[in-house]
N, C-alpha and C positions, 0 to 999 in steps of 0.2 A: 431447395438449397438448405443445407445444414444451418441451424440458427447461429451457431458459433462462427461459422464462416461468414455469414451475413454481418455479424457483429465486427469481425475482423476487418472486412471491407469498408464498413461505415466510417472508420477512422481516416480513410483517404478523402472523404467527401469535402471537408473544409479546405483541402489543399489540392483540389482536382486540377486547377490550372497549372500549378507548379509541377504536379505529377506528370501531366501531359507533356510539358516542356522537357522534363527530365527524361521521359521515355523517348521523345523525339531525338534528343541528344544521344541517347544510348543507341538508337537505330543508326544515326549518322556515324557514330564510332564504329559500329559493326560493318557498315557498308564500306567505309574508308579502309578498314582493316583488310577487306576482301579485294579492294581495288588495287592497293599498293603492290602486292605480289604480281598482279596482272600487268602493272606498269613495268615491273622488272622483267617479266616474261616478254613483253613487247620489245624491250631493248635488246635482250639476249637473242630472241628468235628473229625479229624483223630487221634489226639494225646491225647487230654484230656478225650474224652469220654471213650476210652478203652486203658488206659495207658499200655505201653510195657516197657521192661527193658531199651530200648534205647530212651525212650520218652524225657529224658532231653537233650540228644545229638541232637535229632530232633528239639527240641525247639530252642536250641542254633544255630543250622545250619540255621533254618528259620529266626531267629533273625539276623544272619549275612547277609543273603540274603536281608532282609528288610533294614538293615543299608546301604548296597551297593546301593540299590534302592533309598534310601533317599539322599545319596551323589550325585548320578546321577541327581536326581530331583532338588536338590539344585543348582548344577552346571548349569543345563539347565535354571532354573528359574532366576539365576543371569545373565546369558547371555541375556535372553529375556528382563529382566528388564533394564539392562544397554545398551546393543547394540541395542535393539529394540527401546528404547527411543531416542538413538542417531540417528538411522535411521529416525525416525519421525522428529527430529530436523533438520537434513540435508535436508529433503524434504521440511520442512517449510522454510528453508533458500532459497532453489531453487525457491519456489513460490514467496517469498518476493522479491528476485532479479528480477524475471520475471515481477512482478507487477510494481516494481519501474522503470524498463527499459521501460515498457509500458506507465507509467505516462509521462516519458520524451519524448515519441513519439507523445503524444496527443497535439493538437494545443491550442492556446490561447482561442478559443471559448469554449473548454471543461472546462477550468478553470474559464471561465466567469459564467458557470452554476453550478459549484460544489464548495462546501465549503471545505477548507483545513482540518479542523478537521475531517470531515467525511471521506476524503481520507486517513488520517492518521489512522483512526480506521480500515479501510479495510486492511491496510498493517501491522497492529500490532495485534489487538484482533482477527480478523477473521482467520488469518493464524496460530495463536497459537492454536486455537480450532482444526484446521486441523492436526496439529502435533500429537495430541493425537489420532485422528481418524486413521491416517496413520499407527501408531504403533499398537494400541490396536485393531483396527477393524478386520483385517485378523487373527491375532494371537489369540485373545480371542474368536473369532467365532469358530476357529478350536478346541481350547481347550474345549469350551462349548459343541459343537456338539459331539465330540468324547466321552466326559465324559457322556453326556446325553444318547447317543445311546448305548454306552458300558454298562452303568449302567442298562438301560432298558433290554438289551439282557441277562445280568447276572441275574437280578432279575426275569425275565421270567423263566430262567432255575431253579431258586431256588423255586419259588412258583407263579404259573400263576394267581391265584385268587387275591392274595394280590397286585401283580403288576398291574393288570387291575384296581383295586380299586384306586391305587395311580394315575394312568394316567387318571382317570375320572376327576381329578382336572384340568388337563391341558387345555382343551378347555375353561373352565371358566376363568382360569388365563390368557389365551391368549386374550380373549375379553376384560377383565379388563385392561390388560397392553396396548392394542391397543388404547383404549379410552383415557387413561391418557397420553399416548405418544403424541397423537395429541394435547392435551391441552398444554403439555410441549413445543411442537414445536412452537405453536402460541405465547406462552409467551416468548420463547427464541428469536423469530424473533423481537418482540417488544423491548426486552432488548438490542439487537444489535443496533437497531435504536436509542434507548435512550442514550446508551453510546456514540454513534457517535455524538448525539446532545450535550452531555456534552463536548466532545472534541472540538466541534465548539465554544461553549461558552467560554471555557478556552483559546483557541487560540485567539479568538477575544478580550477578556479582557486583556490578558497579552501582546498582540501585541500593544494594545493601552493604556498601563499602565500609560504613561505620561499624556495622555489626561484625563484618569480617575482621577488621583491625582490632576491635575491642576483644574478640575471642582469639586473636592471633592465629587465624585459620587461613593465612595466605597460601600455605602449602597445599591445603585441601582444595581451595579454589583453583590453584594452578593445576593440580592433578585433574580436576573436573574439566577444566578448559582443555588441557592437553589430550584428554580422552576424546572429546568431541572433535578437536582439531585433527587427531590421528584418524578418526573415522572419515573425516572429509578427505584426508590425503589418500586413504585407501579407495574411496569412491572415485577420486580423480585418477588414481593409478589405473583402474580398469578403463576409464574413459580415454586416457592418453595412450594406453596400449592399443585399444581398438582404433583410435585416430591414427596412430603410427602405422599400423597394418593397412589401414584404409589409404592414406596418402602415399606411402611407399609402394604399395601394391599398384596403385594407378600410375605412379612414376615409372615403375618397371615395365608396365604394359606399354607406355608411351615410348620408352627406349627400345622395346622389342619391335614396335611399329617402325621406328626410325631405321633400325638395323635392317628390317625386312625391305623397306623402300630402297635403301642403299644397295643391298645385295641383289634384289630382284630387278631394280631399275638399272643397275650396272649390267646385269645379264641381258636385259632388254636392249640396251644400247649396243652391246656386242652383237646381238641378233638383228640389229637394225630395225627393231619395232618401236624404239623410243629414242628421241634425240636428247642431247645434253641439256638444252634449254628447258625441256619438259621435266627432266629429272630435278633441275634446280628449282623449278616451280613447285614440284612435289615437296621438296624439302622445306621450302618457304611455307607451304600450306600445312605441313606437319606442325610447324610452330603455331600456326593459327588454330589447328585442331587441338593442340595441347591446351590452349587458353580456355576454350569452352569446357573441356574436361576438368581442368582445375577449378573453373568457376562452378561447375556442377558439384564438385567435391566440397568447395567452400559453402555453396548453397545448402548442401546436405547438412553440414554442421550448423549453419545459421538457422536452418529450418528446425532441426532438432532442438536447439537451444531456445529459439523463438516460440515454437509451438508448445514446448514444455512450459515456458513462462506464461504463454497465453492461456493455457489450460488451467494453470494455477491461479491466474488473474480471474478467469471466468468462474472458477470454483467459488470465489468470494462474491463476485458480482451476481451470481445466480442465487445467492442466499437472500431470500426475502426477509425484510425486517418483520419480526413477529409482533411488533407493536407499530401500527401506522394508522393514519386517519381513515375513518370509514368514508364511503362514497358521499354520504350526505352530512358530513361533519360540519358543525357550526362554529363560528367564532364567538368566544366569550366576550361580553361587554358588560361594563358596570358591575363587576364581581363584588359581592358583599362578603362572602367567606364562610357560608354555612356548609359544613362538611358532614356527610352522613355515610356510615358503613351499614350495609344491609346484608346480614348473613354471609360475610366475606370469608372465603377460605383461599389458601394459596399453597402450592408446592412448586418447587423449582423444575421438576421433571415429572412426567406421568408415573414413572416407576419409583418415585421418591415419596417419603411420608409428608404429610401436611406440616408446614411451618407455622401457618396461621389457620385457625379453624373456627368457623361459625362466629365471627366477630360482628356484633351489631352495636353501633355507637352513633349518637347524634351530637354533633358539636355546633352549637349556635354561633352566630356571628359575634366576633369579639371575645369569645371565651378563651381563657388561658387554661389549657388542659395538659396535665403531665401524665406520661405513660411510664409506669415503673413495673418492675418484675425481675426475676432472676435471669441470668444470661441464657439465651437460646429460646426464649418464649415468643420471639417474633416482633419485638417492639420496632426495631429498625425496618424490618421487612414490611410491617403494616404501613409505616409511614412512606416507604418507597412505592407503595401502590397508589398513593394519592396523585403524584405527578406522572404516574404510569411509567416509572422506570422498569417495573415489571407489571404484567397483566394479571389481575385477580383470576384465579382458577374457577371460582364460583362466587355468586353473589354480585352485588352492585355497590359502586361508590358514587355518591352524588355530590356535586358542588352547586350550591344554590338551587337544588332540586333537579339539576341537569346531570344525566348519566355521563360520567367522564369519557366513556367509550364513544359517545356521540359528539365529542368536542375536538376541535383541532388541537393537536399536540402542542404546537407552538404557543397558541393563546392560553392553553391550560398551564403550561410551565412558566409563561410570563407572569402569571398571577400567583405563583407559589415560590417562596424563597426557601432554600435549604442550606443549612450549615451542617456539614457532615462531620462525623467523628474523625475520619481520616482527612485532615486538612490538606488541600492541594493548592499551592501557589505556583504561578507561572514565573519563568525567568523574566526579569525586567525590573522596573522600579516599583516602589511602594504605591505610588499614584496609579500606575498601570494596573496593578492587581485590584485596587479598590474600584477603579473605573470599570472593571470587568462587569460589575453589577449594573452599570448604566453607561453605555459607551459615549454618549454625548454629554456626560456630566461636566459641570464647571468645576474649577478648582475649589470654589467656596463650598459646593455641594459635597465634594470629596472630603474636605476638612470637617464639615459638619457630621458626616457619617462616621469619620474616625473618632470624633469627640463622643458620639453616642456609644461607640464600642470601647471607650476608654483607651483608645490607641493614639490619640493626638500627642500626648505628652512624650511617649517614648519615640514616636516618629520624629518629632522636632529635635530630639537629642541625637539622632543618627547623623553621620557625617554630612550628608547632602539632603537631609530632611525627606520630604516626599519624593525627591528625585533620586534617592539612594537605590542602587541596584541590590536586590536581595539574593541573587544567585539562583542556581537551579533548585526548584522546589523550596525556595526560601531558606536555604541552608545557613544563611548569615543571621537568621533570627532565632530567638528562643521559641520553645513550644507555645508558651503563652502569647508571645507576640504574633506568631503565625495565626493562632486561633482568633485573636482580636481583629487581625486584618480580614480574615474570612467572614467574621461577623459584620465588620464595617461594610464589606462588599454587599451583604444582604440588606443592611440598613439603607444603602444607596439605592438598591433595587426597589425597596419600599412596596412589597406586594401585600395583598389583603390576607394571604395565608402564609404563615411562616412555620417551618419545621426545624427544630434544633435537636440534632442527634448528639448527645453528650457534649453540647456546645461549650460548656464551661469546664470541661474535664481537665484542661491543661493550664488553667489560670490559678494564680496564687489567691489567697483569701481576699486581699485588698482589691485586686482586679475583678475577682468573681463578684464581689459585692457591687462594684461600680457597674458591671455588665448586667447584673440582676436588676438594678434600679432602671437601667436603660430598657431592658426587656419589658419590665412592667409598664414603663411609659409607652412603649411601642404597642402594647396590647390594646390600646384604646381603639375600638372599632376594627380590630384585626383579630383574626383567629390564630391562636398560637398553640402548636403541638410541640411539647418538649419531652424528649426522652432522656432519662437520667438514672444513673446508678447511685450517685451521691444524693440521697433523698433530702439532705439539708438544702439543696439548691431549688427544690420545688415545694417547699413548705407553704409558700404564698400563692401557689396555683389555686385557681378558682375550683378546679376539680382534679382529683388524682384518680387515674384509672389503673387498677392493678391487673396485670395480665399473667396468666399461668398457661400451662400446656392445654388446658381445657377451655381457654378463651378468657372473657372478662370475669374476674373472680369477685372483685368488689370495687366500688368507686364512691368518692365523696371528698370532702375537704380533709386537710391534714388532721385537724382536731377530731373530726368524725371518725376517721379511720383508726386513729390511735385509741379512741374510746371503744371502737368495735372490737379491738384486740385480735384481729385476724392476721392475714398474710402480711399486710402492710406494716402493722404494728411490730410483728416479728422481725421483718427486714430492717425497720428503723431502729429498733432496740439493739439489733445485732451490730449495726454500723456504729451506734453510740459507744459500744464496748471496744471497738477496734482502735 
């Protein structure tokens, strides 16, 4: 059995009981649909053709039976419609949860290659199409097959010749449906891609709305969106055209079958080979035959939409995280914070140049080390290798003498705090964002962390203090305020290894000095890696490591490097002149 098909079926497992009841109800609906015309045939053929004294009571009795059957059918249809849809929705939820959890397992390199809008489309539009397929697929297939086969058997019993004429239409209808099905599938795939492109464009424009408005480029963004929107319309045009030919063609075939029954059945009555009751039965069963044909047409559409969505879902699920725990990975305990790089090199892809090359560096427990150098020499990349946001291409990185490849990712990252250059705050309150560093933190711990980051004073001046909502990505705060909240978040986490990537770049001089004092207090028995372009912020570092394209160029204290008169001295003097 195909692995993807097994995966598809696995989502039914938690709801197997509900699924079986749903299918049972679908079978009952099909059987009742076949019985009702036979009840009508009994009245027209057995009661009305040769009336008897109890004919009226027979009609009423059969009417009562038919009413009971209708009640049963209505109850089953209601269950199928409500609980069946709920089952599909629950399965959609499970898939969406699974996909979201898988997104969180994928490394930074995956997100470097994929656009957020496209990933959003896979977790929303694609899974919604699957919800309909999960529900309607098995249930309507069973209803359609039972009705179709049942009607065929009953009609054969009534009149073989007429039945064979009807079913001569079937091969032609099948070829017609298959052809337009394929066209619908191709158009649907294009539509999925186009709606993902629209999501990408919307996400890109709205994320940069301040840039758009500051450059008064509303018209350009509108044109870009209109272009993607029109591409989507064209893809849907092809799909709707094929869908129209598909449905209208099948409707025409059904009408031709009905006409054939009326004409040929009328001729058979004239020739005394068919009675009127049987012709009425045929016409009733034509309506029953129409339903499975329409269901098959609907199923074809649902299948194309659902299987397209499922394939796009599986494309992501089949991507293995390139950074994950080894089979014998160990949990880190009692981390001291000794970090060592041994001949470490890194490049983002095999066909790319090295970003970091042959770096060897030993950082003892509690040392405050600053990494400096011109842009593009790999300072941020080197630090990203420590928590394994990326995997080193060559060499080893050790934490307390333990190769980080042999350590559980969660325990490794629990012991490393990172303040990134691009500050990200979540929608919610100030307290919520600081608490992200330690989810069970008390209010007192949050306030203490904010004080260490020199954030407490401005927080208390906000309208609702720590309960103030900061908006999406913290838009209601200044750059410096956002930076200090992100620093407070790491202070609350309180890990043995801390990485600051341009951590004070957005602070004014007063705030920068306060944070610098806090950082230096925090370095007690903790390893501190600070990346800085503003060299004045790292003058007090215990060691400054200067990186160039060739690796470590020089290292020492600020005074030692100034006296050396090398790369660092040139960079420092250049900044003094600016």
